[in-house]
C-alpha positions in Angstrom: 0.0 0.0 0.0 1.3 3.4 -0.9 0.5 6.6 1.0 0.0 8.6 -2.2 -3.7 9.1 -3.2 -5.0 8.0 -6.6 -5.1 11.1 -9.0 -8.3 9.9 -10.6 -10.0 9.7 -7.2 -8.7 13.2 -6.3 -10.1 14.6 -9.6 -13.5 13.0 -8.9 -13.5 14.4 -5.4 -12.6 17.8 -6.7 -15.5 17.7 -9.2 -18.0 16.7 -6.4 -16.7 19.5 -4.1 -17.1 22.1 -6.9 -20.6 20.9 -7.7 -21.6 21.1 -4.0 -20.2 24.6 -3.7 -22.3 25.8 -6.7 -25.6 24.7 -5.2 -27.5 27.4 -3.3 -28.0 27.0 0.4 -31.7 26.9 1.1 -32.9 28.4 4.3 -36.0 26.8 5.9 -39.0 29.1 5.7 -41.6 29.3 8.3 -44.8 29.1 6.4 -48.4 28.8 7.3 -50.9 30.7 9.3 -48.9 30.6 12.5 -45.7 32.2 11.1 -46.4 35.7 12.4 -47.5 34.3 15.8 -44.2 32.4 16.1 -42.3 35.7 15.5 -44.4 37.5 18.0 -43.9 34.9 20.7 -40.2 34.9 20.0 -40.0 38.6 20.6 -42.0 38.4 23.8 -39.8 35.6 25.1 -36.7 37.6 24.3 -38.0 40.6 26.3 -39.2 38.5 29.3 -35.9 36.6 29.5 -33.9 39.8 29.4 -36.0 41.2 32.3 -35.9 38.0 34.3 -32.1 37.7 34.0 -31.7 41.4 35.0 -33.9 41.0 38.0 -32.1 37.8 39.0 -28.7 39.4 38.8 -30.0 42.5 40.7 -31.6 40.4 43.4 -28.5 38.3 43.8 -26.3 41.3 44.2 -28.7 42.9 46.7 -28.6 39.7 48.8 -24.9 39.5 48.5 -24.2 43.1 49.6 -27.2 43.4 51.9 -28.3 46.6 50.1 -31.7 48.1 49.5 -33.2 47.0 46.2 -31.0 49.4 44.2 -29.3 46.7 42.2 -32.7 45.0 41.6 -34.1 48.2 40.1 -30.9 49.0 38.2 -30.5 45.5 36.6 -34.2 45.2 35.9 -33.9 48.4 33.8 -30.7 47.0 32.1 -32.4 43.7 31.4 -35.4 45.5 29.9 -33.0 47.5 27.7 -31.2 44.3 26.7 -34.5 42.6 25.8 -35.5 45.6 23.7 -32.2 45.5 21.9 -32.5 41.8 21.1 -36.1 42.4 19.9 -34.9 45.1 17.5 -32.2 42.8 16.1 -34.9 40.1 15.6 -37.1 42.7 13.8 -34.1 43.7 11.5 -33.4 40.0 10.8 -37.0 39.4 9.8 -37.1 42.5 7.7 -33.9 41.5 5.9 -35.4 38.0 5.2 -38.5 39.7 3.7 -36.4 41.9 1.4 -34.3 38.9 0.2 -37.5 37.0 -0.8 -39.8 39.5 -2.5 -41.6 36.8 -4.5 -43.3 35.5 -1.3 -46.9 36.4 -1.0 -48.2 38.0 2.2 -50.5 35.9 4.3 
């Protein structure tokens, strides 16, 4: 057995790789009557998770330092801001997907 690869096999592999690179990558589309509802729930969950995480961190810091609920209030507001920021990114992502596929009919 030799360690050198067969040139014919390498050429065939190269042809298969080039053919695979030419194929467009298909993104799965969320179709149906619940597509908008799924997007809405995703945004609500992102906002709630941001708030809950902020409140958890603030509550933990207040317990750790024995302070008034100053960290709870501060981190609740920061969590709310982070949730809004993630929601805006999601909205931009959805808008970009709609502009990339203009042939799709509105529900």
